[in-house]
C-alpha positions in Angstrom: 7.2 11.8 -37.0 10.3 10.7 -38.9 12.5 13.0 -36.9 11.1 11.7 -33.6 11.6 8.1 -34.7 15.2 8.8 -35.8 15.9 10.5 -32.5 14.5 7.6 -30.5 16.4 5.1 -32.6 19.6 7.0 -31.9 18.9 7.2 -28.2 18.2 3.5 -28.0 21.3 2.6 -30.1 23.8 5.0 -28.5 22.6 5.3 -24.8 20.1 2.7 -23.7 21.6 -0.4 -25.3 25.2 0.2 -23.9 23.8 0.8 -20.4 21.7 -2.3 -20.5 24.6 -4.3 -21.9 26.8 -3.1 -19.0 24.1 -4.0 -16.5 23.9 -7.5 -18.0 27.7 -7.8 -17.6 27.6 -6.6 -14.0 24.8 -9.0 -13.0 26.7 -11.9 -14.6 29.9 -10.9 -12.8 28.0 -10.7 -9.5 26.6 -14.1 -10.0 30.0 -15.6 -10.9 31.6 -13.8 -8.0 29.0 -15.3 -5.6 29.7 -18.8 -7.0 33.5 -18.4 -6.5 32.9 -17.0 -3.1 30.6 -19.8 -2.2 33.1 -22.4 -3.3 36.1 -20.7 -1.8 34.5 -20.2 1.6 32.6 -23.5 1.7 34.0 -24.4 5.1 32.5 -21.2 6.7 28.8 -20.8 7.2 29.0 -17.0 6.9 31.0 -17.3 3.6 28.5 -19.7 2.1 25.6 -17.4 3.1 27.3 -14.4 1.5 28.1 -16.3 -1.6 24.5 -17.5 -2.0 23.3 -13.9 -1.5 25.5 -12.7 -4.3 24.4 -15.5 -6.6 20.8 -14.7 -5.8 21.0 -11.0 -6.6 23.0 -11.7 -9.7 20.4 -14.1 -11.0 17.6 -11.6 -10.0 19.4 -8.9 -11.9 19.6 -11.1 -15.0 15.9 -12.0 -14.8 14.9 -8.4 -14.4 17.1 -7.3 -17.4 15.9 -10.2 -19.6 12.3 -9.4 -18.7 12.7 -5.7 -19.5 14.3 -6.4 -22.8 11.6 -8.9 -23.7 8.9 -6.4 -22.7 10.4 -3.6 -24.8 10.7 -5.9 -27.8 7.1 -7.1 -27.5 5.8 -3.6 -27.2 7.9 -2.5 -30.1 6.7 -5.3 -32.3 3.1 -4.8 -31.2 2.9 -1.1 -32.2 5.2 -1.1 -35.2 6.8 -4.0 -37.0 9.3 -1.7 -38.6 10.9 -0.3 -35.4 14.3 -1.3 -34.4 14.5 -4.0 -31.8 16.0 -3.3 -28.5 19.1 -5.3 -27.7 19.3 -7.7 -30.7 20.3 -11.1 -29.4 
């Protein structure tokens, strides 16, 4: 069991955590891009709509990522208090 736990810890620390961190960054960048686009094209109805759409999907990405991290941390804490927490904030 110790080898499996060590393997899973390494996978989370070296693979999953960097991927999720990049996805957080991309969702934040998309949201900020939508905000800039909304403000820059505020005189055009189509530009505002596209900006709102980018902001919406950026926020949705952040909500999904935060929910996934919270769920993994809750499950990890429920089954074993000694396990490494996923994405330590």
